[in-house]
C-alpha positions, -999 to +999 in steps of 0.1 A: -005-003-002+026+023+002+031+049-021+006+040-047+007+068-069-038+070-071-059+069-045-090+063-062-073+025-072-084+005-043-085+033-013-053+024-004-036+050+016-007+071+006+019+065+027+051+086+026+073+093+060+043+112+082+033+114+056-006+093+051-031+109+023-059+088+014-091+088+010-124+094+023-145+061+016-181+078+027-176+119+006-171+113-035-143+132-046-129+137-013-091+128+005-074+146+037-041+144+045-020+140+079+012+143+091+023+145+126+060+157+112+066+191+126+052+211+098+059+207+061+058+236+041+041+233-001+038+198+000+021+184-036-003+160-029-009+142-068-053+140-067-068+112-074-068+101-121-105+098-108-116+132-103-107+146-144-099+172-145-102+200-124-087+232-122-094+243-087-093+221-055-108+240-016-090+228+016-106+224+044-092+222+085-108+193+103-118+203+142-137+190+161-164+211+161-167+205+118-149+208+091-135+251+093-126+268+055-086+268+051-082+282+010-087+272-024-057+263-044-051+252-086-046+221-095-009+219-119-008+190-138-035+169-111-014+175-086-023+202-061+004+217-032+001+227-002+010+237+034+003+206+054+011+214+093+016+188+124-016+172+138-032+189+117-061+170+093-069+187+065-096+178+036-088+180+003-124+187-024-125+202-063-138+234-060-176+235-072 
């Protein structure tokens, strides 16, 4: 399961060091990103091919009170580059 380049295939998690990226199985076209490491500046995340041609994604912080909108990021060549803070789960969804 490690380093699976496409989380849409079988729903397997991507593990890179202490960074985990996996699909949210109960919500279409949604990923969760989590790291226990200190701040990881500018991590590039490969989006699932099944998402098709999208141009922007919306990021949310996952909190005990629910999802908190964070930002909208541009997609380039099927990837998005985001800042990942330790112990801060981030939700990624296509921007409508």
